[in-house]
C-alpha positions as CSV (number, residue, x, y, z in Angstrom):
1,X,11.7,-22.0,43.0
2,X,8.6,-20.0,42.0
3,X,8.9,-16.6,43.8
4,X,6.2,-14.1,43.5
5,X,7.5,-11.3,41.3
6,X,5.8,-8.8,43.5
7,X,8.2,-9.7,46.3
8,X,11.2,-8.9,44.0
9,X,9.6,-5.5,43.1
10,X,9.2,-4.7,46.8
11,X,12.7,-5.9,47.5
12,X,14.2,-3.6,44.8
13,X,12.3,-0.6,46.1
14,X,13.5,-1.2,49.7
15,X,17.0,-1.6,48.4
16,X,16.8,1.7,46.5
17,X,15.0,3.6,49.3
18,X,17.1,2.0,52.1
19,X,13.9,2.3,54.2
20,X,10.8,0.1,54.6
21,X,8.7,3.3,55.1
22,X,10.2,5.0,52.1
23,X,9.6,1.9,50.0
24,X,5.9,1.8,51.2
25,X,5.5,5.4,50.2
26,X,7.0,4.9,46.7
27,X,4.8,1.8,46.2
28,X,1.7,3.5,47.6
29,X,1.5,0.6,50.1
30,X,1.8,0.3,53.9
31,X,5.0,-0.3,55.9
32,X,3.6,-3.5,57.4
33,X,2.7,-4.8,54.0
34,X,6.3,-4.1,52.7
35,X,7.7,-5.8,55.8
36,X,5.6,-9.0,55.2
37,X,6.7,-9.2,51.6
38,X,10.4,-9.0,52.6
39,X,9.9,-11.6,55.3
40,X,8.1,-13.9,52.9
41,X,10.9,-13.5,50.3
42,X,13.6,-14.2,52.9
43,X,11.8,-17.3,54.1
44,X,11.5,-18.6,50.5
45,X,15.1,-17.9,49.7
46,X,16.4,-19.1,53.1
47,X,18.6,-16.0,53.8
48,X,18.5,-12.5,55.4
49,X,18.4,-9.7,52.8
50,X,18.4,-6.6,55.0
51,X,19.9,-5.5,58.3
52,X,18.6,-2.5,60.2
53,X,20.9,0.5,60.8
54,X,20.4,3.9,62.4
55,X,19.7,5.4,59.0
56,X,17.2,2.7,57.9
57,X,18.2,-0.7,56.4
58,X,21.1,-1.9,54.3
59,X,21.6,-5.0,52.1
60,X,23.4,-8.0,53.5
61,X,26.0,-9.8,51.4
62,X,23.3,-12.1,50.1
63,X,21.0,-9.1,49.5
64,X,23.7,-7.4,47.5
65,X,24.2,-10.5,45.4
66,X,20.5,-10.8,44.7
67,X,20.1,-7.1,43.9
68,X,23.0,-7.2,41.4
69,X,20.8,-9.5,39.2
70,X,17.2,-8.6,40.2
71,X,17.7,-4.8,40.2
72,X,18.4,-4.3,36.5
73,X,15.7,-6.9,35.6
74,X,13.1,-4.9,37.6
75,X,14.2,-1.7,36.0
76,X,13.9,-3.2,32.5
77,X,10.4,-4.5,33.3
78,X,9.3,-1.2,34.7
79,X,10.7,0.5,31.6
80,X,8.8,-1.9,29.4
81,X,5.6,-1.2,31.4
82,X,6.1,2.5,30.9
83,X,6.8,2.2,27.2
84,X,3.7,0.0,26.8
85,X,1.6,2.5,28.7
86,X,2.9,5.2,26.5
87,X,2.2,3.2,23.3
88,X,-1.3,2.4,24.5
89,X,-2.0,6.0,25.2
90,X,-0.3,7.1,21.9
91,X,2.3,9.0,23.8
92,X,4.8,6.7,22.2
93,X,5.0,3.7,19.9
94,X,6.1,3.0,16.3
95,X,4.1,2.6,13.1
96,X,6.0,0.6,10.5
97,X,4.7,1.0,7.0
98,X,5.8,0.8,3.3
99,X,4.6,2.9,0.4
100,X,5.0,3.4,-3.3
101,X,6.2,6.7,-4.7
102,X,2.8,7.6,-6.2
103,X,1.0,6.9,-2.9
104,X,3.5,9.1,-1.1
105,X,2.9,12.1,-3.3
106,X,-0.8,11.7,-3.8
107,X,-1.9,10.9,-0.2
108,X,0.5,9.5,2.4
109,X,2.8,12.5,3.1
110,X,-0.2,14.7,3.9
111,X,-1.8,11.9,6.1
112,X,1.6,11.4,7.9
113,X,1.8,15.2,8.6
114,X,-1.7,15.4,10.1
115,X,-1.1,12.2,12.2
116,X,2.1,13.6,13.7
117,X,0.4,16.9,14.5
118,X,-2.1,15.0,16.5
119,X,0.2,12.3,18.1
120,X,3.7,13.7,18.0
121,X,5.0,11.0,20.3
122,X,4.4,8.2,17.8
123,X,7.3,7.5,15.4
124,X,6.5,6.7,11.8
125,X,9.0,4.3,10.2
126,X,8.6,4.4,6.4
127,X,10.2,2.3,3.7
128,X,9.6,3.1,0.0
129,X,9.5,0.8,-3.0
130,X,7.3,-0.5,-5.8
131,X,3.9,-2.1,-5.1
132,X,5.3,-5.7,-5.2
133,X,8.2,-4.7,-2.9
134,X,5.8,-3.0,-0.4
135,X,3.5,-6.0,-0.4
136,X,6.5,-8.3,0.1
137,X,7.5,-6.2,3.1
138,X,4.0,-6.5,4.4
139,X,3.8,-10.3,4.1
140,X,7.2,-10.9,5.7
141,X,6.2,-8.9,8.7
142,X,8.8,-6.2,8.2
143,X,5.9,-3.6,8.2
144,X,2.4,-3.7,9.6
145,X,0.7,-2.0,6.7
146,X,1.4,-0.8,3.2
147,X,0.0,2.0,1.1
148,X,0.3,1.0,-2.6
149,X,-1.0,2.1,-6.0
150,X,-2.9,-0.2,-8.3
151,X,-3.5,-2.2,-10.2
152,X,-2.9,-4.6,-7.3
153,X,-3.0,-8.4,-7.3
154,X,-3.0,-10.0,-3.8
155,X,-4.0,-13.3,-2.2
156,X,-6.8,-13.6,0.3
157,X,-4.4,-13.1,3.2
158,X,-4.0,-9.4,2.3
159,X,-6.9,-7.0,3.0
160,X,-7.1,-4.0,0.6
161,X,-8.9,-0.7,1.5
162,X,-9.3,1.7,-1.4
163,X,-8.3,5.2,-0.3
164,X,-8.3,7.6,-3.3
165,X,-8.2,7.5,-7.0
166,X,-4.7,8.0,-8.5
167,X,-4.4,11.3,-10.2
168,X,-1.6,11.4,-12.8
169,X,-0.7,14.1,-15.2
170,X,0.8,13.9,-18.7
171,X,3.5,16.6,-18.9
172,X,6.0,18.0,-21.5
173,X,9.1,20.1,-21.3
174,X,9.6,23.6,-22.8
175,X,10.5,22.2,-26.2
176,X,7.4,20.2,-26.5
177,X,4.9,22.6,-24.9
178,X,3.2,23.1,-28.3
179,X,1.6,19.7,-27.8
180,X,-0.8,21.3,-25.3
181,X,-2.6,23.1,-28.2
182,X,-5.0,20.2,-28.7
183,X,-6.2,17.1,-26.8
184,X,-4.1,14.0,-27.5
185,X,-5.5,10.6,-28.4
186,X,-3.8,7.4,-27.4
187,X,-2.5,6.9,-30.9
188,X,-0.9,10.3,-30.8
189,X,1.0,9.2,-27.7
190,X,2.1,6.1,-29.4
191,X,3.9,8.4,-31.9
192,X,5.6,10.5,-29.3
193,X,8.8,9.8,-27.4
194,X,7.4,8.5,-24.1
195,X,9.2,8.4,-20.8
196,X,8.0,5.6,-18.5
197,X,8.9,3.8,-15.4
198,X,10.8,0.5,-15.8
199,X,8.9,-2.8,-16.4
200,X,7.9,-4.6,-13.2
201,X,6.1,-1.7,-11.6
202,X,2.3,-1.5,-11.4
203,X,2.3,1.9,-13.2
204,X,4.2,0.5,-16.1
205,X,1.9,-2.6,-16.2
206,X,-1.1,-0.2,-16.3
207,X,0.2,1.8,-19.3
208,X,1.3,-1.3,-21.1
209,X,-2.2,-2.7,-20.8
210,X,-3.8,0.6,-21.7
211,X,-1.9,0.8,-25.0
212,X,-2.4,-2.9,-25.7
213,X,-6.2,-2.7,-25.3
214,X,-6.2,-0.3,-28.3
215,X,-3.9,-2.5,-30.4
216,X,-0.9,-0.1,-29.8
217,X,2.6,-0.8,-28.5
218,X,4.1,1.3,-25.8
219,X,7.8,1.6,-26.7
220,X,9.3,4.2,-24.3
221,X,12.2,6.4,-25.5
222,X,13.4,6.5,-21.8
223,X,12.8,4.1,-18.9
224,X,13.6,5.3,-15.4
225,X,13.2,4.0,-11.8
226,X,11.2,6.8,-10.2
227,X,8.6,9.5,-11.1
228,X,11.2,12.2,-10.0
229,X,13.4,11.0,-12.8
230,X,10.5,11.0,-15.3
231,X,10.0,14.7,-14.4
232,X,13.8,15.4,-14.7
233,X,14.0,13.9,-18.2
234,X,10.8,15.6,-19.3
235,X,12.3,19.0,-18.3
236,X,15.2,18.2,-20.6
237,X,12.8,17.5,-23.5
238,X,13.7,13.9,-23.9
239,X,10.0,13.1,-24.2
240,X,6.6,13.3,-22.4
241,X,5.5,11.3,-19.4
242,X,2.8,10.5,-16.9
243,X,3.7,11.5,-13.3
244,X,1.7,11.9,-10.0
245,X,-0.2,15.1,-10.1
246,X,0.9,16.1,-6.6
247,X,4.5,15.8,-7.8
248,X,4.0,17.7,-11.0
249,X,1.9,20.7,-9.8
250,X,4.8,22.8,-8.4
251,X,6.7,22.5,-11.7
252,X,3.5,23.2,-13.7
253,X,2.9,26.3,-11.5
254,X,6.5,27.5,-12.1
255,X,6.3,26.9,-15.8
256,X,9.0,24.3,-15.9
257,X,6.7,21.7,-17.4
258,X,3.4,21.9,-19.3
259,X,0.4,19.7,-18.7
260,X,-1.0,18.0,-21.8
261,X,-4.7,17.4,-22.4
262,X,-6.1,14.0,-23.3
263,X,-8.9,13.3,-25.7
264,X,-9.9,10.1,-23.8
265,X,-10.8,9.1,-20.3
266,X,-8.2,7.2,-18.3
267,X,-9.3,4.0,-16.7
268,X,-9.4,4.4,-12.9
269,X,-6.5,3.5,-10.7
270,X,-6.6,3.5,-7.0
271,X,-4.3,3.9,-4.0
272,X,-4.9,1.2,-1.4
273,X,-4.1,0.7,2.3
274,X,-3.1,-3.0,2.8
275,X,-2.7,-5.1,5.8
276,X,-2.5,-8.9,6.5
277,X,-5.9,-10.4,7.5
278,X,-6.0,-11.6,11.1
279,X,-2.6,-10.1,12.0
280,X,-3.0,-7.7,15.0
281,X,-1.7,-4.2,14.8
282,X,0.0,-2.3,17.6
283,X,-2.0,0.5,19.3
284,X,-0.1,3.1,17.3
285,X,-0.6,1.3,14.1
286,X,-4.3,0.8,14.8
287,X,-4.6,4.6,15.3
288,X,-2.7,5.3,12.1
289,X,-4.8,2.8,10.1
290,X,-8.0,4.5,11.3
291,X,-6.5,7.9,10.5
292,X,-5.5,6.7,7.0
293,X,-8.8,5.0,6.1
294,X,-11.3,7.4,7.7
295,X,-12.8,9.7,5.1
296,X,-11.3,7.8,2.2
297,X,-13.3,7.4,-1.0
298,X,-13.5,3.6,-0.6
């Protein structure tokens, strides 16, 4: 039996209002129109749903049975419509994204702050990992977009939008601050105790290739999982290391670490916004993608 859903919506409103007139007012309709809808529904179902009383109308036994099922369903549908309207107007909605640590410190945290200031009703659901992990989350559909640091290798299904160049800083602890007296060549770094991220990260691949291009080997003294740990081990004079500039600046300003000068130009690295080609974004995610990519260097 294919019953017009509008009949059920009117039925639920009459049941809640206990009045045809009250239901018409709530639905911004007319009392005769509400009456016709209920009569049509009763004809299709083959039963009487309401009886008139001195105070309005009340449900029959059959009406109570129907409302027990249809009432919650109508409420869920109305809630869904309200949530959708809120998402489309950016009064609600969720943005699911994944990011690398470097992208967080160099760009994404600031962009998230400014987005939330403009659309406080939108929730930002963030996962953190390496570039390969973030892209895996993107391809699987766990997130709608990723913000990753290069070098990046993707297939044609992933669209990359360059945002900003990665700015990293070579820093040393108090016991090795004397290294800042003169610019350092790459061969100088090869002779120093280096602190690096573990193999399998894009940053580690980048520095491995940088040293190899000059016929040098990068043999770190310490390998850690995050840039925070690079900074922590640098402060304990276990070596020198490259970290995102945004993460290092507070410690440089406090004197906890010392920036070292380089006698060579670093090859460019970029932070990219990534999404799957042809996969539609939610209204909230479309707004965040625009906020993220507008004004970028790419």
